[in-house]
C-alpha positions as CSV (number, residue, x, y, z in Angstrom):
1,M,112.0,109.2,126.1
2,S,114.8,109.0,123.5
3,R,114.4,105.2,123.1
4,I,110.6,105.7,122.4
5,C,111.4,108.3,119.8
6,D,114.1,106.1,118.2
7,T,111.7,103.2,118.1
8,A,109.0,105.2,116.5
9,I,111.3,106.7,113.9
10,S,112.6,103.2,113.1
11,Q,109.1,101.8,112.7
12,V,108.1,104.6,110.4
13,D,111.2,104.1,108.3
14,Q,110.4,100.4,108.0
15,R,106.8,100.7,107.2
16,F,107.2,103.4,104.5
17,S,110.4,102.0,102.9
18,Q,108.3,99.6,100.8
19,S,106.4,102.4,99.1
20,D,108.4,101.7,95.9
21,H,106.5,98.4,95.6
22,L,103.2,100.3,95.5
23,I,104.6,102.7,92.8
24,A,105.8,99.8,90.7
25,A,102.4,98.0,91.1
26,K,100.8,100.6,89.0
27,L,102.4,98.9,86.0
28,V,100.0,95.9,86.4
29,D,96.9,97.9,87.2
30,S,94.7,97.1,84.2
31,S,92.4,100.1,84.9
32,L,95.4,102.3,83.9
33,F,96.3,100.6,80.7
34,L,94.4,103.0,78.5
35,Q,96.3,105.9,80.1
36,F,99.5,104.1,79.3
37,V,98.8,104.4,75.6
38,L,99.0,108.2,75.8
39,S,101.7,108.4,78.5
40,F,103.7,105.4,79.6
41,P,104.7,105.5,83.2
42,T,108.4,105.6,82.9
43,S,109.0,106.6,86.5
44,E,107.1,103.5,87.6
45,L,109.1,101.3,85.2
46,D,112.3,102.8,86.6
47,C,111.1,102.0,90.1
48,A,110.4,98.4,89.1
49,V,113.8,97.9,87.5
50,K,115.4,99.3,90.7
51,L,113.4,96.8,92.8
52,W,113.8,93.8,90.5
53,P,117.0,94.1,88.4
54,V,117.6,91.6,85.7
55,G,121.0,90.6,84.7
56,K,122.0,91.0,81.0
57,E,122.4,87.3,80.7
58,K,118.7,86.8,81.4
59,C,117.5,89.2,78.7
């Protein structure tokens, strides 16, 4: 029974570990652009920077 639980927990961790990509994807959702004028989604931008860091030499 323990192996089944361990496998289930591992699968849940794997499947939901990519949720940051969904959060960052809001930055390119054109239906939200008008909202960004009033309140830019800084938490989503921070999430994108964490996922896809750019070295200073590329800036």
